[in-house]
C-alpha positions as CSV (number, residue, x, y, z in Angstrom):
1,X,65.1,-6.6,-158.9
2,X,68.5,-4.9,-159.9
3,X,68.5,-1.0,-160.4
4,X,68.2,-0.4,-164.2
5,X,70.8,2.0,-163.9
6,X,73.4,-0.5,-163.4
7,X,73.5,-1.5,-167.3
8,X,73.8,0.9,-170.4
9,X,74.7,0.5,-174.1
10,X,78.5,1.0,-174.8
11,X,79.4,4.2,-176.2
12,X,79.6,2.5,-179.8
13,X,76.4,1.0,-179.3
14,X,77.2,-2.2,-179.9
15,X,77.6,-3.9,-175.9
16,X,75.0,-4.3,-173.1
17,X,77.4,-2.8,-170.3
18,X,76.8,-4.5,-166.8
19,X,78.7,-2.5,-164.0
20,X,78.1,-3.4,-160.0
21,X,79.9,-3.4,-157.0
22,X,79.5,-7.0,-155.1
23,X,79.0,-5.8,-151.8
24,X,76.3,-2.8,-153.0
25,X,74.5,-4.6,-155.2
26,X,74.7,-8.5,-154.9
27,X,73.8,-10.8,-154.9
28,X,72.6,-11.4,-158.1
29,X,71.3,-14.0,-160.4
30,X,71.0,-15.3,-164.2
31,X,67.4,-14.2,-163.9
32,X,68.0,-11.0,-162.7
33,X,70.7,-9.7,-165.1
34,X,68.0,-10.9,-168.1
35,X,65.4,-9.1,-166.5
36,X,67.5,-5.9,-167.2
37,X,68.3,-7.3,-170.8
38,X,64.4,-7.2,-171.4
39,X,64.3,-3.6,-171.6
40,X,63.0,-2.2,-174.9
41,X,66.6,-0.8,-175.8
42,X,68.2,-3.8,-174.8
43,X,66.0,-6.6,-176.0
44,X,66.8,-7.1,-179.0
45,X,70.5,-7.8,-178.1
46,X,72.0,-11.2,-178.2
47,X,72.6,-12.2,-174.4
48,X,75.8,-13.9,-173.6
49,X,75.2,-16.3,-171.7
50,X,78.9,-17.4,-170.8
51,X,79.7,-13.8,-169.9
52,X,76.4,-13.5,-167.8
53,X,77.1,-17.0,-165.9
54,X,80.8,-15.7,-165.1
55,X,79.1,-12.2,-163.6
56,X,76.9,-14.3,-161.5
57,X,79.7,-16.3,-159.7
58,X,82.5,-13.4,-159.7
59,X,80.1,-11.1,-158.0
60,X,78.5,-13.3,-155.5
61,X,81.5,-14.9,-154.7
62,X,83.1,-11.3,-153.7
63,X,80.3,-10.5,-151.3
64,X,81.0,-9.7,-147.9
65,X,85.0,-9.5,-149.2
66,X,87.3,-6.8,-149.3
67,X,87.7,-6.9,-153.1
68,X,84.0,-6.7,-153.2
69,X,84.0,-2.8,-152.5
70,X,85.1,-2.2,-156.1
71,X,83.1,-2.2,-158.9
72,X,83.1,-4.7,-161.8
73,X,82.3,-4.6,-165.4
74,X,81.0,-7.1,-167.9
75,X,79.6,-6.9,-171.6
76,X,76.5,-9.1,-171.0
77,X,74.8,-8.8,-174.5
78,X,76.1,-7.8,-177.8
79,X,74.6,-6.4,-180.9
80,X,74.9,-9.0,-183.9
81,X,74.4,-8.8,-187.7
82,X,72.1,-11.2,-189.7
83,X,73.8,-14.4,-190.5
84,X,74.2,-16.3,-193.6
85,X,74.7,-20.2,-193.4
86,X,75.1,-22.3,-196.8
87,X,75.6,-26.1,-196.7
88,X,76.4,-27.6,-199.9
89,X,75.4,-31.5,-200.5
90,X,78.4,-33.9,-200.7
91,X,77.6,-34.4,-204.4
92,X,77.2,-30.4,-205.1
93,X,74.1,-31.1,-206.7
94,X,72.4,-28.4,-204.5
95,X,73.1,-25.9,-201.9
96,X,70.7,-25.2,-198.8
97,X,70.6,-21.7,-197.6
98,X,69.8,-20.5,-194.0
99,X,69.0,-16.5,-192.9
100,X,69.3,-15.8,-189.2
101,X,67.7,-12.7,-188.1
102,X,70.0,-10.3,-186.3
103,X,70.3,-9.3,-182.7
104,X,69.9,-5.4,-182.9
105,X,72.4,-5.5,-186.3
106,X,72.2,-5.1,-189.6
107,X,69.8,-7.2,-191.8
108,X,70.9,-9.4,-194.4
109,X,71.0,-7.9,-197.8
110,X,70.8,-9.1,-201.3
111,X,74.4,-8.0,-201.9
112,X,75.3,-10.1,-198.9
113,X,74.1,-12.9,-199.9
114,X,75.9,-12.9,-203.6
115,X,79.0,-12.1,-201.7
116,X,78.5,-15.1,-199.8
117,X,77.3,-17.3,-202.8
118,X,80.7,-16.2,-204.3
119,X,82.8,-17.4,-201.4
120,X,81.3,-20.7,-201.6
121,X,81.9,-21.0,-205.8
122,X,77.9,-21.5,-206.0
123,X,78.0,-20.0,-209.3
124,X,75.0,-22.3,-211.3
125,X,71.1,-23.4,-211.0
126,X,70.4,-20.4,-208.6
127,X,66.9,-19.8,-207.7
128,X,66.1,-15.9,-207.6
129,X,62.7,-16.7,-206.2
130,X,63.6,-18.7,-203.5
131,X,66.4,-16.4,-202.6
132,X,63.6,-13.2,-203.0
133,X,61.3,-15.4,-200.6
134,X,64.1,-16.1,-197.5
135,X,64.7,-12.3,-197.8
136,X,61.0,-11.9,-197.3
137,X,60.2,-14.4,-194.5
138,X,63.4,-12.8,-192.7
139,X,61.6,-9.6,-192.4
140,X,59.1,-11.7,-189.8
141,X,61.4,-13.0,-188.0
142,X,62.4,-12.7,-184.2
143,X,66.0,-12.2,-183.2
144,X,67.8,-15.4,-183.4
145,X,65.2,-17.1,-185.3
146,X,66.0,-18.8,-189.0
147,X,64.4,-19.9,-192.3
148,X,66.0,-22.2,-194.7
149,X,65.4,-23.1,-198.2
150,X,67.3,-24.6,-201.1
151,X,68.4,-22.2,-203.2
152,X,70.3,-23.9,-206.1
153,X,70.2,-27.2,-207.9
154,X,72.9,-28.8,-210.2
155,X,71.7,-30.1,-213.5
156,X,72.5,-33.8,-213.6
157,X,73.7,-35.4,-216.8
158,X,71.8,-37.1,-219.2
159,X,73.1,-40.7,-220.0
160,X,72.8,-41.6,-223.8
161,X,70.6,-44.0,-225.0
162,X,71.7,-47.4,-226.3
163,X,71.2,-48.0,-230.1
164,X,68.3,-50.4,-230.7
165,X,67.5,-52.7,-233.7
166,X,64.1,-53.2,-234.5
167,X,63.4,-56.1,-236.9
168,X,60.7,-55.3,-239.4
169,X,60.2,-59.1,-240.6
170,X,58.6,-62.2,-238.6
171,X,60.6,-65.1,-238.3
172,X,59.9,-68.9,-239.2
173,X,59.9,-69.9,-235.3
174,X,57.1,-67.3,-234.6
175,X,54.8,-69.0,-236.8
176,X,54.5,-71.7,-233.7
177,X,52.5,-68.9,-231.8
178,X,50.3,-67.7,-234.4
179,X,48.0,-70.3,-235.7
180,X,45.6,-69.1,-238.9
181,X,42.6,-67.8,-238.5
182,X,39.7,-69.7,-240.7
183,X,37.1,-67.6,-242.5
184,X,34.4,-68.4,-239.9
185,X,36.3,-67.2,-237.1
186,X,37.5,-70.2,-235.8
187,X,41.3,-70.9,-235.2
188,X,43.0,-73.9,-237.0
189,X,46.0,-75.2,-235.1
190,X,47.6,-77.6,-237.6
191,X,47.6,-74.4,-240.2
192,X,50.5,-72.1,-239.4
193,X,50.5,-70.0,-242.4
194,X,53.0,-69.2,-245.2
195,X,56.9,-69.8,-245.2
196,X,58.2,-66.7,-244.1
197,X,59.8,-65.4,-247.1
198,X,61.2,-61.4,-248.3
199,X,61.6,-59.9,-251.7
200,X,64.4,-57.5,-253.0
201,X,64.2,-54.0,-251.0
202,X,62.1,-55.3,-248.2
203,X,63.3,-53.8,-245.1
204,X,64.1,-56.2,-242.8
205,X,65.8,-54.3,-239.8
206,X,66.1,-50.8,-238.5
207,X,68.6,-49.2,-236.2
208,X,67.9,-46.3,-234.0
209,X,71.2,-44.8,-233.2
210,X,72.7,-44.7,-230.1
211,X,72.8,-40.8,-228.2
212,X,75.6,-38.9,-227.0
213,X,73.5,-37.7,-223.7
214,X,73.1,-34.6,-222.5
215,X,76.0,-32.9,-220.3
216,X,75.0,-31.5,-217.1
217,X,76.5,-29.3,-214.0
218,X,76.7,-28.9,-210.6
219,X,76.3,-25.5,-208.1
220,X,79.7,-24.7,-208.2
221,X,79.4,-24.6,-212.3
222,X,81.2,-28.1,-212.7
223,X,80.4,-29.9,-216.2
224,X,79.0,-33.2,-215.5
225,X,79.8,-35.5,-218.7
226,X,77.2,-37.7,-219.7
227,X,77.7,-41.7,-220.6
228,X,77.2,-42.2,-224.5
229,X,74.9,-44.6,-225.3
230,X,76.4,-48.4,-226.6
231,X,76.2,-48.4,-229.9
232,X,75.4,-52.0,-232.0
233,X,77.2,-52.5,-235.2
234,X,74.1,-53.6,-237.8
235,X,75.9,-55.7,-240.2
236,X,74.5,-57.1,-243.3
237,X,74.7,-60.9,-243.9
238,X,74.5,-62.7,-247.4
239,X,71.3,-61.6,-249.3
240,X,71.2,-58.2,-247.5
241,X,72.8,-54.9,-247.5
242,X,72.7,-51.5,-246.0
243,X,70.9,-48.5,-247.8
244,X,73.4,-45.9,-249.2
245,X,71.1,-43.3,-248.5
246,X,70.4,-44.1,-244.7
247,X,73.3,-47.2,-242.9
248,X,70.6,-47.7,-240.6
249,X,68.3,-49.3,-242.5
250,X,68.9,-53.1,-243.8
251,X,67.4,-54.5,-246.8
252,X,67.0,-57.5,-248.6
253,X,68.9,-57.5,-251.9
254,X,67.7,-61.2,-253.0
255,X,64.5,-63.2,-252.6
256,X,64.7,-66.0,-249.8
257,X,63.9,-66.4,-246.3
258,X,64.9,-63.9,-243.7
259,X,67.4,-65.2,-240.9
260,X,68.2,-63.3,-237.8
261,X,72.2,-63.1,-236.8
262,X,73.8,-61.6,-233.7
263,X,74.4,-58.3,-235.4
264,X,72.1,-58.2,-238.0
265,X,70.2,-60.4,-240.7
266,X,70.5,-62.4,-243.5
267,X,68.5,-63.6,-246.4
268,X,69.3,-67.4,-247.2
269,X,68.5,-69.1,-250.4
270,X,65.9,-72.0,-249.2
271,X,66.3,-75.5,-250.0
272,X,62.5,-77.0,-250.0
273,X,62.3,-80.8,-249.4
274,X,59.4,-82.8,-249.0
275,X,60.8,-85.5,-246.4
276,X,64.3,-86.2,-245.9
277,X,64.6,-90.1,-245.6
278,X,66.7,-92.9,-246.7
279,X,65.7,-92.1,-250.2
280,X,66.9,-88.6,-250.3
281,X,69.6,-88.9,-248.1
282,X,71.4,-86.2,-245.6
283,X,71.5,-82.7,-246.1
284,X,74.2,-80.4,-245.7
285,X,73.3,-77.1,-247.5
286,X,74.6,-73.3,-247.4
287,X,71.4,-71.6,-246.5
288,X,68.2,-72.4,-245.1
289,X,66.4,-75.5,-245.5
290,X,62.8,-76.2,-245.3
291,X,61.2,-79.5,-244.8
292,X,57.7,-79.5,-245.8
293,X,57.1,-83.0,-244.7
294,X,58.9,-84.9,-242.1
295,X,62.5,-85.8,-241.1
296,X,62.9,-89.5,-240.3
297,X,65.1,-92.0,-238.3
298,X,68.7,-92.0,-238.7
299,X,69.0,-88.6,-241.0
300,X,71.3,-85.7,-240.6
301,X,70.3,-82.4,-241.6
302,X,72.8,-79.7,-241.5
303,X,72.5,-76.0,-242.6
304,X,74.0,-72.5,-242.5
305,X,70.8,-71.1,-241.7
306,X,67.4,-72.0,-240.2
307,X,65.7,-75.2,-240.3
308,X,62.0,-75.3,-240.6
309,X,60.0,-78.6,-240.4
310,X,56.3,-78.8,-241.2
311,X,55.9,-82.2,-240.0
312,X,57.8,-84.3,-237.5
313,X,61.3,-84.8,-236.8
314,X,61.6,-88.7,-235.5
315,X,65.2,-90.1,-233.9
316,X,67.1,-87.4,-236.3
317,X,70.2,-85.0,-236.1
318,X,69.4,-81.5,-236.8
319,X,72.3,-79.1,-236.2
320,X,71.5,-75.0,-237.6
321,X,73.8,-71.7,-237.3
322,X,70.4,-70.2,-237.0
323,X,66.8,-71.1,-235.6
324,X,65.6,-74.3,-235.5
325,X,61.5,-74.8,-236.1
326,X,59.3,-77.5,-235.9
327,X,55.9,-77.1,-236.3
328,X,54.4,-80.7,-235.0
329,X,56.5,-82.9,-232.7
330,X,60.1,-83.9,-232.0
331,X,60.3,-87.8,-231.2
332,X,62.9,-89.8,-230.1
333,X,63.6,-92.8,-227.9
334,X,65.9,-93.9,-224.7
335,X,69.1,-95.3,-225.9
336,X,71.6,-96.8,-223.2
337,X,72.1,-95.0,-220.5
338,X,71.4,-91.0,-221.1
339,X,71.3,-91.0,-224.6
340,X,68.5,-90.1,-226.6
341,X,68.1,-91.0,-230.2
342,X,66.8,-87.2,-231.4
343,X,69.2,-84.3,-231.1
344,X,68.6,-80.6,-231.9
345,X,71.6,-78.2,-232.1
346,X,70.8,-74.6,-233.1
347,X,73.1,-71.2,-232.6
348,X,69.7,-69.5,-232.7
349,X,66.4,-70.5,-230.8
350,X,64.8,-73.9,-231.0
351,X,60.8,-74.0,-230.9
352,X,58.5,-77.1,-231.5
353,X,55.2,-78.1,-230.5
354,X,55.9,-81.3,-228.8
355,X,59.3,-82.9,-227.7
356,X,59.9,-86.3,-226.1
357,X,63.0,-88.1,-225.4
358,X,64.9,-85.5,-227.6
359,X,68.3,-83.7,-226.7
360,X,68.0,-79.6,-227.7
361,X,71.0,-77.5,-227.4
362,X,70.5,-73.9,-228.0
363,X,72.2,-70.6,-227.7
364,X,68.9,-68.7,-227.9
365,X,65.8,-69.4,-226.1
366,X,63.7,-73.0,-226.3
367,X,59.9,-72.7,-226.8
368,X,57.9,-75.7,-226.7
369,X,54.1,-74.7,-227.0
370,X,52.6,-77.9,-225.9
371,X,54.6,-80.7,-224.1
372,X,58.3,-81.5,-223.2
373,X,58.5,-85.0,-222.1
374,X,61.8,-86.8,-220.9
375,X,64.2,-85.0,-222.9
376,X,67.5,-83.1,-221.9
377,X,67.3,-79.4,-222.7
378,X,70.2,-77.1,-222.7
379,X,69.9,-73.4,-223.5
380,X,72.1,-70.1,-222.6
381,X,68.8,-68.1,-222.6
382,X,65.3,-69.0,-221.3
383,X,63.6,-72.4,-221.6
384,X,59.4,-71.6,-222.3
385,X,57.1,-74.6,-222.0
386,X,53.5,-72.8,-223.0
387,X,51.2,-71.8,-225.6
388,X,50.6,-68.1,-226.5
389,X,47.8,-67.9,-223.6
390,X,49.8,-69.5,-220.9
391,X,47.0,-72.3,-220.6
392,X,48.8,-75.4,-221.8
393,X,52.1,-76.4,-221.4
394,X,53.8,-79.3,-219.3
395,X,57.4,-79.9,-218.3
396,X,57.5,-83.4,-217.3
397,X,60.9,-85.7,-216.8
398,X,64.0,-85.3,-217.9
399,X,66.9,-82.6,-217.1
400,X,66.1,-79.1,-218.3
401,X,69.2,-76.3,-218.1
402,X,68.3,-73.0,-218.6
403,X,70.7,-70.1,-217.6
404,X,68.3,-67.4,-217.3
405,X,65.2,-68.9,-216.0
406,X,62.2,-71.7,-216.7
407,X,58.7,-71.0,-217.2
408,X,56.4,-73.8,-218.1
409,X,52.6,-74.1,-217.1
410,X,52.7,-77.4,-215.4
411,X,56.2,-78.8,-213.9
412,X,56.7,-82.3,-213.2
413,X,53.4,-84.7,-212.8
414,X,50.8,-86.4,-210.6
415,X,52.5,-89.5,-210.4
416,X,55.7,-87.9,-209.1
417,X,57.8,-88.4,-212.4
418,X,61.5,-87.3,-211.8
419,X,62.1,-84.3,-213.2
420,X,65.1,-82.0,-212.7
421,X,65.6,-78.4,-213.4
422,X,68.8,-76.2,-213.5
423,X,68.9,-72.7,-213.7
424,X,70.9,-69.5,-212.6
425,X,73.9,-71.4,-212.6
426,X,76.6,-68.7,-214.0
427,X,76.6,-66.3,-211.5
428,X,80.3,-67.1,-210.3
429,X,81.3,-66.6,-214.1
430,X,79.6,-63.1,-213.9
431,X,81.3,-62.0,-210.7
432,X,84.5,-62.9,-212.3
433,X,83.5,-61.0,-215.4
434,X,82.6,-58.2,-213.2
435,X,85.9,-58.2,-211.3
436,X,87.8,-57.8,-215.2
437,X,86.0,-54.9,-216.4
438,X,86.7,-53.6,-212.4
439,X,90.3,-54.1,-212.8
440,X,90.4,-53.1,-216.6
441,X,88.8,-49.7,-215.4
442,X,91.3,-49.3,-212.8
443,X,94.1,-49.5,-215.3
444,X,92.7,-47.2,-218.1
445,X,92.1,-44.9,-215.3
446,X,95.9,-45.1,-214.0
447,X,97.0,-44.8,-217.6
448,X,94.8,-41.7,-218.3
449,X,96.3,-40.0,-215.0
450,X,100.1,-40.8,-216.0
451,X,99.4,-39.3,-219.6
452,X,97.6,-35.9,-217.7
453,X,101.0,-35.8,-215.3
454,X,103.2,-36.2,-218.5
455,X,101.5,-33.0,-219.7
456,X,101.2,-31.0,-216.5
457,X,104.7,-31.5,-216.5
458,X,105.8,-29.7,-220.1
459,X,107.2,-26.4,-220.0
460,X,105.3,-23.6,-221.3
461,X,103.9,-23.8,-224.7
462,X,105.7,-21.2,-226.0
463,X,109.5,-23.1,-225.1
464,X,108.0,-25.8,-227.3
465,X,105.4,-24.8,-229.9
466,X,107.8,-24.5,-232.7
467,X,109.1,-28.3,-232.3
468,X,107.8,-30.5,-234.3
469,X,108.7,-33.5,-232.4
470,X,107.4,-31.8,-229.4
471,X,104.5,-31.0,-231.2
472,X,103.7,-34.6,-232.1
473,X,105.0,-35.9,-229.0
474,X,102.0,-33.7,-227.1
475,X,99.4,-34.4,-230.2
476,X,99.7,-38.5,-229.6
477,X,99.5,-38.0,-225.7
478,X,96.1,-35.9,-226.2
479,X,95.0,-38.3,-228.6
480,X,95.9,-41.5,-226.3
481,X,93.7,-39.6,-223.4
482,X,90.8,-39.0,-225.9
483,X,91.2,-43.3,-226.8
484,X,91.5,-44.2,-223.0
485,X,88.4,-41.8,-222.1
486,X,86.2,-43.1,-225.0
487,X,87.1,-46.9,-224.1
488,X,87.0,-46.3,-220.5
489,X,83.2,-44.9,-221.3
490,X,82.5,-48.3,-222.7
491,X,84.0,-50.2,-220.2
492,X,82.0,-48.2,-217.3
493,X,78.8,-49.1,-219.2
494,X,79.7,-52.9,-219.4
495,X,80.6,-52.9,-216.0
496,X,76.8,-51.4,-214.9
497,X,75.0,-53.9,-217.0
498,X,77.1,-56.5,-215.7
499,X,76.9,-55.4,-212.0
500,X,73.2,-54.8,-212.6
501,X,72.8,-58.3,-213.7
502,X,74.7,-59.4,-210.5
503,X,72.6,-57.5,-208.6
504,X,69.4,-58.9,-209.7
505,X,70.9,-62.1,-210.8
506,X,68.6,-64.5,-208.5
507,X,65.5,-62.4,-208.6
508,X,65.8,-62.1,-212.7
509,X,66.9,-65.7,-213.5
510,X,64.0,-68.1,-211.7
511,X,61.6,-70.8,-212.5
512,X,58.1,-70.2,-213.0
513,X,54.8,-72.3,-212.9
514,X,51.6,-70.7,-213.8
515,X,49.6,-73.9,-212.6
516,X,51.4,-76.6,-211.1
517,X,54.8,-78.1,-209.8
518,X,54.1,-81.6,-208.5
519,X,56.1,-84.0,-205.8
520,X,59.9,-85.3,-207.1
521,X,60.8,-82.2,-208.9
522,X,64.4,-81.6,-208.5
523,X,64.8,-77.4,-208.5
524,X,68.5,-76.3,-208.5
525,X,68.7,-72.4,-208.9
526,X,72.5,-71.5,-208.4
527,X,73.8,-73.6,-205.4
528,X,70.3,-73.7,-204.0
529,X,68.4,-77.0,-204.1
530,X,65.0,-78.6,-202.9
531,X,63.2,-81.7,-204.4
532,X,59.6,-81.1,-204.0
533,X,57.5,-83.3,-201.6
534,X,54.3,-82.0,-202.4
535,X,52.1,-80.3,-205.2
536,X,52.6,-76.5,-205.3
537,X,50.0,-74.2,-207.0
538,X,51.1,-71.2,-209.4
539,X,54.3,-69.9,-207.9
540,X,57.7,-68.1,-208.6
541,X,60.7,-70.2,-207.6
542,X,63.8,-68.3,-206.8
543,X,66.9,-68.3,-204.7
544,X,67.0,-66.4,-201.6
545,X,69.5,-66.3,-199.4
546,X,71.0,-69.8,-200.9
547,X,67.5,-71.3,-200.7
548,X,65.0,-72.6,-202.3
549,X,61.9,-69.9,-202.1
550,X,58.5,-70.6,-203.7
551,X,56.2,-67.5,-203.7
552,X,52.6,-67.8,-204.2
553,X,51.8,-63.8,-204.5
554,X,51.2,-64.0,-208.0
555,X,48.6,-66.8,-207.6
556,X,45.2,-65.6,-209.3
């Protein structure tokens, strides 16, 4: 063991000084020097390992040399104060603090921490309790040991809620799923209830306005602005008005049939007809039409509102700006090539119990509660062939095109009837729309930066505040900046919605069979294609990596 007298504290107490003569005290080792540092008065000092290694090399190298007779001096340990380390998250939403116990130096105090926080510009979301907890832990640590905790959290901005419009009256198409209950408790599947009508001052819709959201902040005190909710314009159509006392409430002005529009509701006059046949003639009406009987072969019924047929539609042509609802069946025949004798075109939804050899085209959903046979259907929304309980609903033959997915109880037939289904075919268009949103947002950001640059180049306000023309120009620039900011926020909302739809496109828009998919069903989901060769049980069919995938996990 080396002589303890070879090491002592410096006059200022900051260092442990090792003095030795190589020819007298050598050889030495790292272990030997560390042993000297283990004495009580030196044990809490920080060992300077690089100096210790250097001392061992130099001393041992000079043993037996002429220079080995001279004393060498090394500062092998030092007193260190406690340390404070602060790590701020990349998004500035949290800050983590680490306290290191001192090596014989001064312990970290609360004023030291406050000084470090100020140096790092951390001013918001601080937890006094967590800081005090760290200081308490520090007292029980050995030299060089550390304790860590997150001592500050930012408050994220809460984006505003989108406006919501709640419809308060039922529509004619909803009657299909609500057969009436008899007095004895049984259900009359043929009785679909009274025709939906409203009276003046009946509430049609209520709008819950969009909210601005709540601003937040990061740990550096930077304000985080929320994205305001997307507003929806509630529009009063003919026969309806917004309350003067509350513009978010839409009520009926007249008696009639409520018809949903893209931005609100209207109340239509209702033309009631027993049967549309040669004796009555074709119908072209501004309002809604109720046919209590049937629409016969060769007839055309056209309206600006809804068409409700209580009976059958047989080889006729129905055109509606609203919904088309057929309480019983839609019947057609195969004409030359791919032409079918019955055509239903609606800007709203199409609903029926039974459809065969007919062409159905809707901008809204298509709902068939029992059977859709050998028909051509096209919708920008979803196609559903199912009753309310999901027990019955056959989609057999024909071509079904649905942008947002198909759901049926049974698809195809045991006889292997060719059935073609197309869904989720608009992915490319959606991505192009997303690209346009992105370009538009970038252009607005550049325009905003240009305005800010122009404002920053202005001379001091005192030089132009009395110049009316200059003041107006500055006001114009500020107003344009506010307009661009608001418009950009709206575009960003649209972009985020479109981006989410692109991300989830093939998971969301799919084909679902509640019971069976039989053989010879052609399934097209985007570019993915499969013609079934066998019967499949309950499954969900999706496009996975541009291939048709059958998921049976939904099997009950």
